[in-house]
N, C-alpha and C positions, 0 to 999 in steps of 0.2 A: 308550490301549490299544496294545499292541505287536502284531507280526505273529503272535503265538501267542495272541492274544485275552486277554492278561493286563493288568489295570489298573495304571497307575502310581500314584505317591503323590498325595495331595491337594495342590492348589496353595494358596497364600495366598489370603485373601479377595479377591475382585475384584468390582467392580460397575460399573454404568453408569447414566446417567440420560438422560431424553429432554428434548427441547425442547417446543415448543408442539404438535407432532403434529397440525397442522390446526386446533387450537383458536384462537379469535380472541384478539388482543392486547387487553389493557385500555388500553394506551397509545395516544396519538394523535400524528400527525405534527406537529412544531412547526418554525417557521422564524424567521428574523430579518429583516435588511435584504435588499433586492433589489439585486444588482450584476450588470449585464449585461456589464461589461467583464472582460477577462482580468486576472490578477494582482490579484484582489479580496482584501481581508483576510478571513481565516477568522472564523467566528462562534463565540463562546463561549456555552455554555448552562450554567445552574446551577440547582440545586434543593436546598433544605435540608429535612431530615426528622428526626423523633425516633423512637427506639426505646425501648420501656418496659423492656427488659432486655437483657442481652448476647445477641448473636446466636449461635444454634447452627448455622445454615446460611443462607447468603445468596447469591443469584445476581443478576447483572445481565445482562439480555438487551438487545442494542442493535444498531442498524444506522443507516445514514445515506445520504442522497443527497449524495454527496461522499466524502471520506475523513475518518475521525474518530479521536480519541484520548480515551479516558475516564480520569478520575482520581476517586478517592474520598478525601475528607478530605485533599486535597492530595498524594496519593500515586499514582503510576502503577501500574496494576493488571495490565498485560500487557506481554509482550515483543513482541507482534505489531505490525507496521507496515502502513500503507496499507490499513486496514480500511474498509469491508467487502469490498474487492476490486472487480474490474472485471467487470461482467455486462451482459447485454442489458437495459438499464434499462427499455426500453419494455415488457418482459415480466416481468422478475423482478429481485430484489435479494436478497442473502444477509444473514443475521444471525448474530451471535456470542453466546456465553455465557461469563460469567466468574464464577469463585468469588471473591466479595468478602468472605467471612466474616472473614478476618484484618484487614481494613481498617476494620471497623465497630466501634462501641462503644455501650453503653447511653447514652441521652441524645441530644444533637444531633449530626447527621452532615450531610454535603453530598456531592453528586455534581456533578462538572463534566465537560463534554464540549466539545472544540474540533473544529469541522468546517470543512474546507477544500474547495475546488472539486474537486480530484483529477481523476479520469477523467470525472466526471459533467458538469461544466460548464466545465472548464478549456480551455486552448487545444488540447489533444489531442482534445477532443470536437468542436471547431469547424473542424478543419483543412480538410475538404472541404465545408464547409457555409457558405461566404461569411462566416465569422467569427461566425455565430450559434450559440448553444447549442442543439443538436438535442433535448436531453432536458428542459431546464428552466433558468430563470434564477435559481433560488434553491436553495441547499443546504438540507437539512432533517434532522431527527433523530427517531428513534423509540427510546425507552428504557423499560425496565420492570425494577424491582427487586422481588424476592420474598425475604422474610426470615422465618425461623422463629426465635422468641426463646426464651430459657431458661425464661420463665414460661408457655410454652405458647401465647402469642399469635403471630399472623402479621401482618406489615405488608407492604403493597404500595405501591410508589411508581411512578407512571407519568408519562411526558411528557404534559403537558396545559397548559391556559391559566395555571396557577399558576407556571410557570417564567419565568425572565428570561434575556435575552440581551444580549451586548455585542459590537460590532465595533470597539471602540476599544482592543483589546489591543496588545501589542508586535509581534505578527506582522502587519505592515502589508500584506503581499502574499505569495501562495503559488501556485505553478503547477508542474506536472510538467515542462513544457518550459523555463520561464524561471527557476525557482528561487524563493528566498524573500528577503524583506526583513524583518529583525528589528530593531526599535528598542527596546533595553532601557530607555530612558528612560521608556517608556510601560507598563512592567510594572504589573500589578495584584496585588500580594502578597496571598495568601490568598483569591483570587477563587473557588477551588474548595474552600474550607474553611468550616466552620460559623461563623456570627457575622460574616461579611464584610458590609460596608455601604459599598462604594465607589461613586463616581459613574459615570455612563455606562452604566447598566443599565436595560433597558426590558422591559415585558411581551412575551412571545413572541406571534407570530402563528400561526394554525393553518394547516396545509398538508394536501395530499392526495397520495396515491400509489395508483394503481389496479392496479399490477402485483402479482404474487404475492411473498411473502416466504419464501424458502427457507432451510433450515439451511445453514450454511457447509460445503460438501462438498469444497472444494479444500484446498490446503496453505497455511498462514499464511506471510506474508512476514516474515522476521526478519533481525536483524543476525547474520550468519553468521561473519564474520572481521574482525579488526582488522589493518591493514597499516601499517607504519612507513615513513617516507621512505627511499629508497635514495640520493637525491642532491638537493641544493638548489643552484640557480644564481641569479645576479642579472644578467639581461640588460641592465638599465638601473637607474639609481639609484631606490630606493624600490619596486622590483618584484622579487619573488622567485618563482621557478618551482620547485615541488616535484615530484620524480619518484618515483612509487610503484612503478616497475619493472614494472607490469602493468596492462593495460587492465581495469578493474573496473567494476562498477555499484554505486553507493551514494552516499555523500556524505562530506565531511570533518568531523572533530570538532576544534575549536580550543580551546586553553587561552589565554584572553585576559586580559591586565592592561593596559588602555588608559585614557587620560584620558577624561573626559566629553566627549561629542560626537565622539569619533574615529570615523571611518567606515572599516571594513575590508571590502574587496571581494575575493571569491574567484571566479575564472572557471575553467572546466573544459574540457579538450581531450584528444584522443588523440595528437596529434603536436605537434612544434615546428617553427617556421620555421628557416631557415638561420642566422639571428642569435640563435637560442635563445629567441625569444619564442613565445608560445602561438599555435598554428594553430587557427582556429575556423571557417573557411569551410565545412567539411563539415557543420557543425551547422545550416546554412541559417538559418531564422528563430529557432531556439531559442537564447536568451541564456545559459541554463545557468549562472546566477550567484547566489551567495549574498552578501547585503549585511548587515553587522552594524553597528549604531550603539551605542556604549558609553555606559553611565551612570556610568562611572568606577569601578565595582566589579569585582574579578576574578571570572571565571566560566569555565565550560566550556560551549561552545555547539555544537550540531548541529542542522541543519535537520530538520524533522519530516515535511513533506507533499510532498516531492519526492525525486527521485533522478537521478543523473547517470551518463553513461557516460564514463569518463576514465582517463587514466594520469597526466596532469599537472594540477596546480592552481597557478594564477597568483594571487599575493597582492599587493595594493597597499593602502596606507593603514596598514600595520602600524607601530606606534610603536617607534622605535629599530631595533635589528638583529633580524632574525627568527631564532628558535631552532628548528631542526627538531624538537626535543622538544615543541614546542607544537602540533603537528598530527599527526593520524593519519587514515587512511582507513577508513571503515566499509563493509564489503561487505554488500549487501542482495540477497537473492533468496528464492524460495520454499524452504521448509525440506524439501528432498528428501533422502532417505537414499541415500548412495552405495552402489552395488552392483557396479560394474565398474571394473577397474584394468588398466593395461597398462604394461609397462616392458621395455626391451631394451637391448642394448649400444650402440646407435647414438644419440648425443645429439640428432641432428636429428630422428629419429623420436620420441624422447621429448618434444622441444619441440613437435612437431606435435600429439602427443596432448594435451599440456598446453594448447595453443591450443584444441583441440576442447572440452576440459573447461571452460575459461574462457568460450568462446562459448556453451556450454550454460548455465552458471551466469548469465552476464550477460543472457541473453535469456529466462530462465524466471523472471520476476518477476510472478507471478499469472496471466499469460497468456504463450503462446509468441510472442515478438515477433520482428520481422525485424532490428531493431537497437535498441540502448538509449541512443543518445546524441543524435541529431538530432531535428528536429520530425517524428517518425514514431512509432515504438514501438507499433505496432498489431499485433494478432494475425493477421498475414497467413497465409492458409491454405496458400499455396505453400511458404513457409518452414517452416511447422509440419509438413506431411506429408513433406517431403523429409528432415527431421532426426529425426523421432520415433523411428525404429528405433535410430539411434545413441544418442539420449537414453535409451531404455529399457535399453540395455546398461550405461550409466554410472550411472543413478540409478533409483530407484523412482518413476516418473512416472505411475503409474496414477491416483491421486487428482487429480493436477494436470490430466491430460487428461480424466478423467471430467467434471470441472467445466467445462473449456473446450469440450468437445464438446457438452455440454448447451446452452451459449450459441450455438454454431455452428448447432445445429438449431433454435434459437428465432429465428434471424435469416435464415431462408430467404427468398429473393426471391419475388415473386409467382408466377413461373413454376415454382417448385420448385427452382431452382438454389441451390447454396450460395454465400454472398457471398464477395467477394475477401478479406475479413478479418472476424474476429469477436472481441469483440462488434461489431456493426454496426448503425448507425441507419438506418432506412428514410428518414429526412429528409436523409440525406447525399448519396448518389448515387442519384437516382431512376431512372437508366437503366442501372445496373450489371447485368452478366450473369455467369453462371458461366463461367470460363475453364478450359480444360484445364491441368492442373498445379496450379491453385489450388482450384477447386471439387472436385477429386478428393479433397481432404482429408476430405470428408464420408464417403468410403468407406474410404480408406487408414488414417486415424487410429483409428477404432473397431476395424478389423480387426487393426491392429498391437497394440493394447491386448489384444485377445483372444488373439493368438498368444503374447505374452509372459507374460500373467498368467492365461490360462485363464478369463477372465471373460466368460461368455456373456451376462450381463445387459446389457452395453453394446450388444451386437448386437440383443438383443431390444427394447431401449428405442427404438432408432433405425432399426430395420429398415424401417419403412414409408417414412420419408423417404429412406433409402438406395435403396430399390427404386424409388421415384418418380423420383429423379434419374437 
């Protein structure tokens, strides 16, 4: 309707659908092996099922304790990465929904899901907890498929004791701080397709999660940009350093044609030493390394359950002479819509603004982090509150912060203080206190979201905890 009370034309048909809306899941939590150590191999889960007719509508609802990637009949069904995101695990976890109608057919079908440690039990969760996983020592999966078929029948497939798991796949280790080890000689072709009958699969074990399961309210993490090398140097024989010209967050994608048993190692850093070699001291304990072992067949490889903060990639073990065309950098961050721009006649100011934008992008990967490269990458409240106003000028960060502020308020300290970072485990720093400049995020961040977006709901929802603080 316009300002003269006249209606406009009718829009195209639009619709929406709901998730569980508080209804209980039919699925149960399932798990595989127990790995206390960091750099554990991800667990693969699989389940075959049959449909009596072609699907008219099919949805997969899923979440995990860890980070997960689902496939249907051997095909990746989503562009999202690092799901289900980083939340206050002791209280809640998010779930996602996927339209899998195009991936299913009448007859035999299969669902495969790979689950890695991620934020739940990787090194990032243990940093201030004496190396122990504060949330749990096992990753787990919750999955439910709902299908409406052309013959009028409905089929439901849920995670339960009928599923099988394997931890013998090619991804031998995965961690946000330390990277991934992928041994292509151990691939299980067809593991996520119907009719697979390979070795090394076992009945799942049942798991339990007592927190609430929320709809995914934040922004998905996605591959946002592909960058090509700007320069390649060789500081010593057999070692190549690739310069992407910009500090980014993401990972490399390699085009590999190497003989069997060749081991290619990629390390990541922000700076170089005087001799042109990679500088990594500022990463502290984070090894930030991708290791790939070849089975002799050409492939394109990208790590799946980690991300690095880097400008330079150091490659060793490459067969023959390295070709810059065989590598590119994949930029990852939350899929924020750009809303603000700045440009002037001064190149230094333009570069400063570019640095601000990249700092924003690099540190907004599901949570607002302090830095994206070393053994840190936590949602420090001081960093979040001091930058949120700038971020809101540059991007639509409302859904990003609505999700994070929810977890901030779920992680209150026993005296009502906001924690030093969020999500925050009460098993980590038992004596933490709210500090000026950090705990203030509990007031400043919701208020800033209200000022920029006019959303009073975020103030209403968290008013009691803000007032108590």
